[in-house]
Structures are given as structure tokens and as C-alpha cells.
C-alpha positions as protocol buffer text, in pm:
chain_id: "A"
residue {
  index: 1
  type: MET
  ca { x: 13312 y: 8132 z: 13620 }
}
residue {
  index: 2
  type: SER
  ca { x: 13012 y: 8294 z: 13788 }
}
residue {
  index: 3
  type: LYS
  ca { x: 13017 y: 8571 z: 13527 }
}
residue {
  index: 4
  type: LEU
  ca { x: 12988 y: 8309 z: 13252 }
}
residue {
  index: 5
  type: LEU
  ca { x: 12702 y: 8132 z: 13430 }
}
residue {
  index: 6
  type: SER
  ca { x: 12516 y: 8456 z: 13490 }
}
residue {
  index: 7
  type: ARG
  ca { x: 12564 y: 8551 z: 13127 }
}
residue {
  index: 8
  type: LEU
  ca { x: 12426 y: 8214 z: 13010 }
}
residue {
  index: 9
  type: ALA
  ca { x: 12133 y: 8241 z: 13250 }
}
residue {
  index: 10
  type: GLY
  ca { x: 12066 y: 8595 z: 13128 }
}
residue {
  index: 11
  type: TYR
  ca { x: 12067 y: 8471 z: 12770 }
}
residue {
  index: 12
  type: PHE
  ca { x: 11775 y: 8240 z: 12838 }
}
residue {
  index: 13
  type: ILE
  ca { x: 11588 y: 8429 z: 13108 }
}
residue {
  index: 14
  type: SER
  ca { x: 11594 y: 8792 z: 13002 }
}
residue {
  index: 15
  type: ARG
  ca { x: 11518 y: 8753 z: 12635 }
}
residue {
  index: 16
  type: THR
  ca { x: 11205 y: 8904 z: 12485 }
}
residue {
  index: 17
  type: GLN
  ca { x: 11036 y: 8767 z: 12177 }
}
residue {
  index: 18
  type: VAL
  ca { x: 10977 y: 9057 z: 11940 }
}
residue {
  index: 19
  type: GLY
  ca { x: 10800 y: 8881 z: 11655 }
}
residue {
  index: 20
  type: VAL
  ca { x: 10754 y: 8588 z: 11421 }
}
residue {
  index: 21
  type: ASP
  ca { x: 10766 y: 8593 z: 11041 }
}
residue {
  index: 22
  type: LYS
  ca { x: 10547 y: 8390 z: 10806 }
}
residue {
  index: 23
  type: ALA
  ca { x: 10818 y: 8120 z: 10776 }
}
residue {
  index: 24
  type: GLY
  ca { x: 10795 y: 8063 z: 11152 }
}
residue {
  index: 25
  type: ASN
  ca { x: 11133 y: 8217 z: 11240 }
}
residue {
  index: 26
  type: ARG
  ca { x: 11125 y: 8382 z: 11584 }
}
residue {
  index: 27
  type: TYR
  ca { x: 11305 y: 8707 z: 11664 }
}
residue {
  index: 28
  type: PHE
  ca { x: 11438 y: 8801 z: 12008 }
}
residue {
  index: 29
  type: THR
  ca { x: 11606 y: 9089 z: 12185 }
}
residue {
  index: 30
  type: ARG
  ca { x: 11761 y: 9151 z: 12523 }
}
residue {
  index: 31
  type: LYS
  ca { x: 11947 y: 9433 z: 12695 }
}
residue {
  index: 32
  type: GLU
  ca { x: 12301 y: 9359 z: 12804 }
}
residue {
  index: 33
  type: GLU
  ca { x: 12553 y: 9572 z: 12983 }
}
residue {
  index: 34
  type: ILE
  ca { x: 12898 y: 9553 z: 12830 }
}
residue {
  index: 35
  type: ASP
  ca { x: 13177 y: 9763 z: 12985 }
}
residue {
  index: 36
  type: GLY
  ca { x: 12924 y: 9987 z: 13154 }
}
residue {
  index: 37
  type: ILE
  ca { x: 12729 y: 10048 z: 12833 }
}
residue {
  index: 38
  type: LEU
  ca { x: 12377 y: 9911 z: 12790 }
}
residue {
  index: 39
  type: LYS
  ca { x: 12346 y: 9745 z: 12451 }
}
residue {
  index: 40
  type: GLU
  ca { x: 12059 y: 9569 z: 12279 }
}
residue {
  index: 41
  type: LYS
  ca { x: 12132 y: 9225 z: 12135 }
}
residue {
  index: 42
  type: ARG
  ca { x: 11907 y: 9094 z: 11856 }
}
residue {
  index: 43
  type: TRP
  ca { x: 11892 y: 8746 z: 11707 }
}
residue {
  index: 44
  type: VAL
  ca { x: 11674 y: 8499 z: 11523 }
}
residue {
  index: 45
  type: ILE
  ca { x: 11590 y: 8138 z: 11600 }
}
residue {
  index: 46
  type: PHE
  ca { x: 11509 y: 7957 z: 11278 }
}
residue {
  index: 47
  type: LYS
  ca { x: 11219 y: 7719 z: 11246 }
}
residue {
  index: 48
  type: GLY
  ca { x: 11366 y: 7403 z: 11100 }
}
residue {
  index: 49
  type: GLU
  ca { x: 11679 y: 7434 z: 10887 }
}
residue {
  index: 50
  type: GLU
  ca { x: 11892 y: 7748 z: 10928 }
}
residue {
  index: 51
  type: ASP
  ca { x: 11830 y: 7925 z: 10599 }
}
residue {
  index: 52
  type: SER
  ca { x: 11920 y: 8293 z: 10605 }
}
residue {
  index: 53
  type: THR
  ca { x: 11740 y: 8344 z: 10272 }
}
residue {
  index: 54
  type: SER
  ca { x: 11411 y: 8274 z: 10449 }
}
residue {
  index: 55
  type: ILE
  ca { x: 11442 y: 8595 z: 10652 }
}
residue {
  index: 56
  type: PRO
  ca { x: 11239 y: 8886 z: 10508 }
}
residue {
  index: 57
  type: VAL
  ca { x: 11425 y: 9207 z: 10430 }
}
residue {
  index: 58
  type: GLU
  ca { x: 11246 y: 9403 z: 10702 }
}
residue {
  index: 59
  type: TRP
  ca { x: 11362 y: 9158 z: 10968 }
}
residue {
  index: 60
  type: ILE
  ca { x: 11719 y: 9162 z: 10831 }
}
residue {
  index: 61
  type: CYS
  ca { x: 11720 y: 9542 z: 10866 }
}
residue {
  index: 62
  type: TRP
  ca { x: 11596 y: 9510 z: 11224 }
}
residue {
  index: 63
  type: LEU
  ca { x: 11858 y: 9247 z: 11311 }
}
residue {
  index: 64
  type: ASN
  ca { x: 12136 y: 9466 z: 11170 }
}
residue {
  index: 65
  type: GLY
  ca { x: 12016 y: 9773 z: 11360 }
}
residue {
  index: 66
  type: GLN
  ca { x: 11906 y: 9961 z: 11049 }
}
residue {
  index: 67
  type: ARG
  ca { x: 11554 y: 9977 z: 11197 }
}
residue {
  index: 68
  type: LYS
  ca { x: 11483 y: 10076 z: 11555 }
}
residue {
  index: 69
  type: LYS
  ca { x: 11148 y: 9900 z: 11577 }
}
residue {
  index: 70
  type: ALA
  ca { x: 11068 y: 9548 z: 11468 }
}
residue {
  index: 71
  type: PRO
  ca { x: 10824 y: 9513 z: 11177 }
}
residue {
  index: 72
  type: THR
  ca { x: 10462 y: 9471 z: 11281 }
}
residue {
  index: 73
  type: PRO
  ca { x: 10241 y: 9192 z: 11143 }
}
residue {
  index: 74
  type: GLU
  ca { x: 10026 y: 9456 z: 10969 }
}
residue {
  index: 75
  type: GLU
  ca { x: 10332 y: 9605 z: 10801 }
}
residue {
  index: 76
  type: MET
  ca { x: 10445 y: 9261 z: 10686 }
}
residue {
  index: 77
  type: ILE
  ca { x: 10101 y: 9184 z: 10537 }
}
residue {
  index: 78
  type: GLU
  ca { x: 10098 y: 9518 z: 10355 }
}
residue {
  index: 79
  type: LEU
  ca { x: 10450 y: 9466 z: 10217 }
}
residue {
  index: 80
  type: ASP
  ca { x: 10369 y: 9110 z: 10105 }
}
residue {
  index: 81
  type: ALA
  ca { x: 10063 y: 9239 z: 9919 }
}
residue {
  index: 82
  type: LYS
  ca { x: 10276 y: 9509 z: 9755 }
}
residue {
  index: 83
  type: ARG
  ca { x: 10537 y: 9251 z: 9647 }
}
residue {
  index: 84
  type: GLU
  ca { x: 10260 y: 9034 z: 9499 }
}
residue {
  index: 85
  type: ARG
  ca { x: 10126 y: 9332 z: 9300 }
}
residue {
  index: 86
  type: VAL
  ca { x: 10475 y: 9401 z: 9168 }
}
residue {
  index: 87
  type: LYS
  ca { x: 10511 y: 9035 z: 9059 }
}
residue {
  index: 88
  type: GLN
  ca { x: 10176 y: 9052 z: 8879 }
}
residue {
  index: 89
  type: ASN
  ca { x: 10277 y: 9376 z: 8704 }
}
residue {
  index: 90
  type: VAL
  ca { x: 10606 y: 9221 z: 8592 }
}
residue {
  index: 91
  type: GLU
  ca { x: 10421 y: 8921 z: 8448 }
}
residue {
  index: 92
  type: LEU
  ca { x: 10177 y: 9152 z: 8269 }
}
residue {
  index: 93
  type: LEU
  ca { x: 10462 y: 9356 z: 8121 }
}
residue {
  index: 94
  type: LYS
  ca { x: 10642 y: 9040 z: 8007 }
}
residue {
  index: 95
  type: LYS
  ca { x: 10322 y: 8918 z: 7839 }
}
residue {
  index: 96
  type: LYS
  ca { x: 10271 y: 9254 z: 7663 }
}
residue {
  index: 97
  type: GLU
  ca { x: 10634 y: 9255 z: 7547 }
}
residue {
  index: 98
  type: GLU
  ca { x: 10598 y: 8904 z: 7405 }
}
residue {
  index: 99
  type: GLU
  ca { x: 10280 y: 9008 z: 7222 }
}
residue {
  index: 100
  type: ARG
  ca { x: 10455 y: 9314 z: 7086 }
}
residue {
  index: 101
  type: LYS
  ca { x: 10752 y: 9108 z: 6966 }
}
residue {
  index: 102
  type: SER
  ca { x: 10532 y: 8845 z: 6805 }
}
residue {
  index: 103
  type: GLY
  ca { x: 10329 y: 9118 z: 6635 }
}
residue {
  index: 104
  type: ALA
  ca { x: 10645 y: 9283 z: 6499 }
}
residue {
  index: 105
  type: GLN
  ca { x: 10771 y: 8946 z: 6371 }
}
residue {
  index: 106
  type: PHE
  ca { x: 10436 y: 8888 z: 6200 }
}
residue {
  index: 107
  type: ILE
  ca { x: 10452 y: 9224 z: 6026 }
}
residue {
  index: 108
  type: SER
  ca { x: 10811 y: 9166 z: 5912 }
}
residue {
  index: 109
  type: LYS
  ca { x: 10720 y: 8820 z: 5778 }
}
residue {
  index: 110
  type: VAL
  ca { x: 10416 y: 8952 z: 5595 }
}
residue {
  index: 111
  type: GLY
  ca { x: 10615 y: 9244 z: 5458 }
}
residue {
  index: 112
  type: SER
  ca { x: 10333 y: 9493 z: 5435 }
}
residue {
  index: 113
  type: PRO
  ca { x: 10372 y: 9768 z: 5171 }
}
residue {
  index: 114
  type: ASP
  ca { x: 10336 y: 10036 z: 5437 }
}
residue {
  index: 115
  type: LEU
  ca { x: 10626 y: 9889 z: 5631 }
}
residue {
  index: 116
  type: LYS
  ca { x: 10842 y: 9864 z: 5318 }
}
residue {
  index: 117
  type: SER
  ca { x: 10774 y: 10225 z: 5222 }
}
residue {
  index: 118
  type: PHE
  ca { x: 10849 y: 10334 z: 5577 }
}
residue {
  index: 119
  type: ILE
  ca { x: 11181 y: 10147 z: 5580 }
}
residue {
  index: 120
  type: GLN
  ca { x: 11279 y: 10283 z: 5237 }
}
residue {
  index: 121
  type: GLN
  ca { x: 11270 y: 10633 z: 5383 }
}
residue {
  index: 122
  type: PHE
  ca { x: 11594 y: 10546 z: 5563 }
}
residue {
  index: 123
  type: PRO
  ca { x: 11874 y: 10473 z: 5311 }
}
residue {
  index: 124
  type: ASP
  ca { x: 12113 y: 10340 z: 5576 }
}
residue {
  index: 125
  type: ALA
  ca { x: 11862 y: 10088 z: 5714 }
}
residue {
  index: 126
  type: SER
  ca { x: 11981 y: 9732 z: 5679 }
}
residue {
  index: 127
  type: SER
  ca { x: 11674 y: 9515 z: 5649 }
}
residue {
  index: 128
  type: ASP
  ca { x: 11567 y: 9211 z: 5451 }
}
residue {
  index: 129
  type: GLN
  ca { x: 11305 y: 9415 z: 5267 }
}
residue {
  index: 130
  type: ASN
  ca { x: 11547 y: 9657 z: 5101 }
}
residue {
  index: 131
  type: SER
  ca { x: 11890 y: 9493 z: 5117 }
}
residue {
  index: 132
  type: GLY
  ca { x: 12056 y: 9345 z: 4817 }
}
residue {
  index: 133
  type: SER
  ca { x: 11871 y: 9553 z: 4555 }
}
residue {
  index: 134
  type: LYS
  ca { x: 12089 y: 9840 z: 4432 }
}
residue {
  index: 135
  type: SER
  ca { x: 11904 y: 9957 z: 4128 }
}
residue {
  index: 136
  type: ALA
  ca { x: 12066 y: 10096 z: 3821 }
}
residue {
  index: 137
  type: THR
  ca { x: 11873 y: 10417 z: 3872 }
}
residue {
  index: 138
  type: ASP
  ca { x: 12086 y: 10512 z: 4174 }
}
residue {
  index: 139
  type: THR
  ca { x: 12244 y: 10849 z: 4110 }
}
residue {
  index: 140
  type: ALA
  ca { x: 12598 y: 10940 z: 4204 }
}
residue {
  index: 141
  type: ASP
  ca { x: 12457 y: 11164 z: 4477 }
}
residue {
  index: 142
  type: ASP
  ca { x: 12267 y: 10867 z: 4630 }
}
residue {
  index: 143
  type: ILE
  ca { x: 12582 y: 10652 z: 4621 }
}
residue {
  index: 144
  type: ASN
  ca { x: 12787 y: 10930 z: 4784 }
}
residue {
  index: 145
  type: LYS
  ca { x: 12528 y: 10966 z: 5060 }
}
residue {
  index: 146
  type: ARG
  ca { x: 12539 y: 10592 z: 5129 }
}
residue {
  index: 147
  type: ASP
  ca { x: 12916 y: 10565 z: 5118 }
}
residue {
  index: 148
  type: ARG
  ca { x: 12987 y: 10880 z: 5318 }
}
residue {
  index: 149
  type: SER
  ca { x: 13145 y: 10791 z: 5650 }
}
residue {
  index: 150
  type: SER
  ca { x: 13013 y: 10932 z: 5972 }
}
residue {
  index: 151
  type: GLU
  ca { x: 13370 y: 10972 z: 6095 }
}
residue {
  index: 152
  type: PRO
  ca { x: 13608 y: 11253 z: 5994 }
}
residue {
  index: 153
  type: THR
  ca { x: 13873 y: 11151 z: 5744 }
}
residue {
  index: 154
  type: GLY
  ca { x: 14229 y: 11262 z: 5706 }
}
residue {
  index: 155
  type: SER
  ca { x: 14494 y: 11335 z: 5960 }
}
residue {
  index: 156
  type: GLY
  ca { x: 14788 y: 11563 z: 5995 }
}
residue {
  index: 157
  type: GLU
  ca { x: 14818 y: 11806 z: 5702 }
}
residue {
  index: 158
  type: SER
  ca { x: 14535 y: 11646 z: 5499 }
}
residue {
  index: 159
  type: PHE
  ca { x: 14280 y: 11713 z: 5776 }
}
residue {
  index: 160
  type: LYS
  ca { x: 14050 y: 12006 z: 5702 }
}
residue {
  index: 161
  type: PRO
  ca { x: 13865 y: 12146 z: 6006 }
}
residue {
  index: 162
  type: GLY
  ca { x: 13495 y: 12209 z: 5961 }
}
residue {
  index: 163
  type: THR
  ca { x: 13453 y: 11980 z: 5657 }
}
residue {
  index: 164
  type: TRP
  ca { x: 13303 y: 11686 z: 5844 }
}
residue {
  index: 165
  type: GLN
  ca { x: 12925 y: 11682 z: 5874 }
}
residue {
  index: 166
  type: PRO
  ca { x: 12726 y: 11433 z: 6078 }
}
residue {
  index: 167
  type: PRO
  ca { x: 12514 y: 11189 z: 5876 }
}
residue {
  index: 168
  type: THR
  ca { x: 12156 y: 11296 z: 5810 }
}
């Protein structure tokens, strides 16, 4: 019984506050001897509702023993600023991507002659600009190129090694 009381008293008396995060959560540590081995216990006391998602990654690493030293306020400020810069860069990249997509859609709707001539360079391209118009001037060679499979044909005795060529 006295061991339990001394342990409870030690829990409240010998604890050391290590830090506070921006959410107001407080972090504590204390040394405790268990079976002759001195161990460090670490824990958090939440401000308000217990929400483990409100704990910053650096403090989680410290609580789990992945860090030896608790994060300093300067380190936390620097990391918060870095996270904010990353968020701003992500927003900027999303905006640029949207502009690029809307520009590409505009060009495809307009159907510029340069774009059409560029697409016609690729006979296998399936696009609204060149689909559906097989002209009568197609030669047998053009039809063979279009219909040629990119996979080898034949099996068993009808297979001829070295005859398959990748599409150009």
C-alpha cells in the first residue's frame, strides 16, 4: 500500500514540465526506477478535450522516445513557418495546373491549325480533330501501319521469331 502511495505522490511531485505547444497541451517527464532500472516517463496533459490529432509531429516523436530532447519553441516556430511555405507552394502549383488545363481546353476547343497539323503527325492519335475522317486517298501501306498490332501474332508452329517489330 505504501508503495502505491509513494508512486502516486511521485507522479505529482517529481514531474517536470518540458514544454507547451501552440494548442496549449503541456508535456511532462519524470524519472522512475523500475526493477532497479532508471526509466524516463513522458506524457501529455491536453488543454480542453483530449484530441491526439492536436499534438504536433515533433512532440509525438518526443513522447514515443524517437527524439531524445523535446522540441524548442524556436524549432516549432521554424517548422510552422516551413509548413506554411509548403502549403502556399501547393496552392500555387494547383493554380498553375488549373491555368494549364484551362489553356489546353481552350486550344482544343478553338482547334488551331498548328495543333491539328501537330496531331496529324501521329497516325495512332485518337482525337476529335482527326477521328472519323478516313480519306479515300489512304494507301494500303497507311492502312497496314494503322492496323498493325503492337503485339506478336501467332503461336505454336505459326509463330516466327524475329518478325515482330514494335510500333513506330
